[in-house]
DRENDO-1510 file (C-alpha; in Angstrom, 1 decimal, always signed):
<recs>
REC; n; res; u; v; w
REC; 1; MET; +52.7; +34.3; +139.9 .
REC; 2; ILE; +56.3; +33.5; +139.2 .
REC; 3; ASN; +56.9; +29.9; +138.2 .
REC; 4; LEU; +59.9; +29.2; +140.3 .
REC; 5; PRO; +60.6; +25.6; +139.1 .
REC; 6; GLN; +61.9; +27.2; +135.9 .
REC; 7; ILE; +63.5; +30.3; +137.5 .
REC; 8; LYS; +66.4; +30.1; +139.9 .
REC; 9; ILE; +66.7; +32.7; +142.6 .
REC; 10; SER; +69.3; +35.0; +141.2 .
REC; 11; GLU; +70.5; +38.5; +141.7 .
REC; 12; GLU; +68.5; +39.6; +138.7 .
REC; 13; LEU; +65.3; +38.0; +140.0 .
REC; 14; VAL; +65.8; +39.6; +143.5 .
REC; 15; SER; +66.6; +43.0; +141.8 .
REC; 16; SER; +63.4; +42.8; +139.7 .
REC; 17; PHE; +61.1; +42.7; +142.7 .
REC; 18; ASN; +59.1; +45.7; +143.8 .
REC; 19; ASP; +56.7; +46.4; +146.7 .
REC; 20; GLU; +53.7; +44.9; +144.8 .
REC; 21; MET; +55.5; +41.7; +143.8 .
REC; 22; THR; +56.7; +41.3; +147.4 .
REC; 23; SER; +53.2; +41.8; +148.8 .
REC; 24; LYS; +51.8; +39.1; +146.5 .
REC; 25; LEU; +54.6; +36.7; +147.5 .
REC; 26; ALA; +53.9; +37.4; +151.2 .
REC; 27; LYS; +50.1; +37.0; +150.7 .
REC; 28; ARG; +50.7; +33.5; +149.1 .
REC; 29; LEU; +52.8; +32.5; +152.1 .
REC; 30; GLU; +50.3; +33.8; +154.5 .
REC; 31; GLU; +47.4; +32.0; +152.8 .
REC; 32; ASP; +49.5; +28.8; +152.7 .
REC; 33; ASN; +47.3; +27.3; +149.9 .
REC; 34; TYR; +50.0; +25.5; +148.0 .
REC; 35; SER; +49.5; +22.3; +146.0 .
REC; 36; SER; +52.7; +20.9; +147.4 .
REC; 37; PRO; +55.0; +21.8; +150.3 .
REC; 38; PHE; +57.8; +22.3; +147.8 .
REC; 39; ASP; +56.0; +25.2; +146.2 .
REC; 40; ALA; +55.7; +26.9; +149.6 .
REC; 41; LEU; +59.4; +26.3; +150.3 .
REC; 42; LYS; +60.3; +27.9; +147.0 .
REC; 43; ASP; +58.3; +31.1; +147.9 .
REC; 44; TRP; +59.9; +31.0; +151.4 .
REC; 45; HIS; +63.4; +30.9; +149.9 .
REC; 46; LEU; +62.6; +33.7; +147.6 .
REC; 47; LEU; +61.2; +35.8; +150.5 .
REC; 48; ARG; +64.4; +35.0; +152.5 .
REC; 49; ALA; +66.6; +36.1; +149.6 .
REC; 50; LEU; +64.6; +39.3; +149.4 .
REC; 51; ALA; +65.0; +39.8; +153.2 .
REC; 52; ILE; +68.8; +39.4; +152.9 .
REC; 53; ASN; +69.3; +41.4; +149.7 .
REC; 54; ARG; +66.4; +43.9; +149.7 .
REC; 55; PRO; +65.3; +44.2; +153.3 .
REC; 56; GLU; +63.4; +47.4; +152.6 .
REC; 57; LEU; +60.9; +45.3; +150.7 .
REC; 58; THR; +60.3; +42.7; +153.4 .
REC; 59; CYS; +60.2; +44.6; +156.7 .
REC; 60; ASP; +56.4; +44.1; +156.9 .
REC; 61; TYR; +56.7; +40.4; +156.2 .
REC; 62; ILE; +59.7; +39.3; +158.3 .
REC; 63; HIS; +57.3; +37.3; +160.6 .
REC; 64; LEU; +56.9; +34.9; +157.7 .
REC; 65; LEU; +60.5; +33.9; +157.9 .
REC; 66; ASP; +60.5; +32.5; +161.4 .
REC; 67; GLN; +63.9; +33.8; +162.3 .
REC; 68; GLU; +63.8; +32.9; +166.0 .
REC; 69; GLN; +67.0; +32.1; +167.7 .
REC; 70; PHE; +67.5; +28.5; +168.8 .
REC; 71; ASP; +69.3; +27.2; +171.9 .
REC; 72; GLU; +70.8; +24.0; +170.8 .
REC; 73; ASP; +72.3; +23.1; +174.2 .
</recs>
């Protein structure tokens, strides 16, 4: 597991991801067994960065990002 408190989400980090790493990240998010909500949020932000910059890696996990449109009226 990547220790994100010490690693910022950077172009290098996103570029280093492959299918296996993305699958492990998604599995952690699906299991939602984090010691703190902040750990889950860090993984969610990483998955979001991957979806934006490497969408080919996240097409099977897009449901984890909750990208529904909101009507703010």
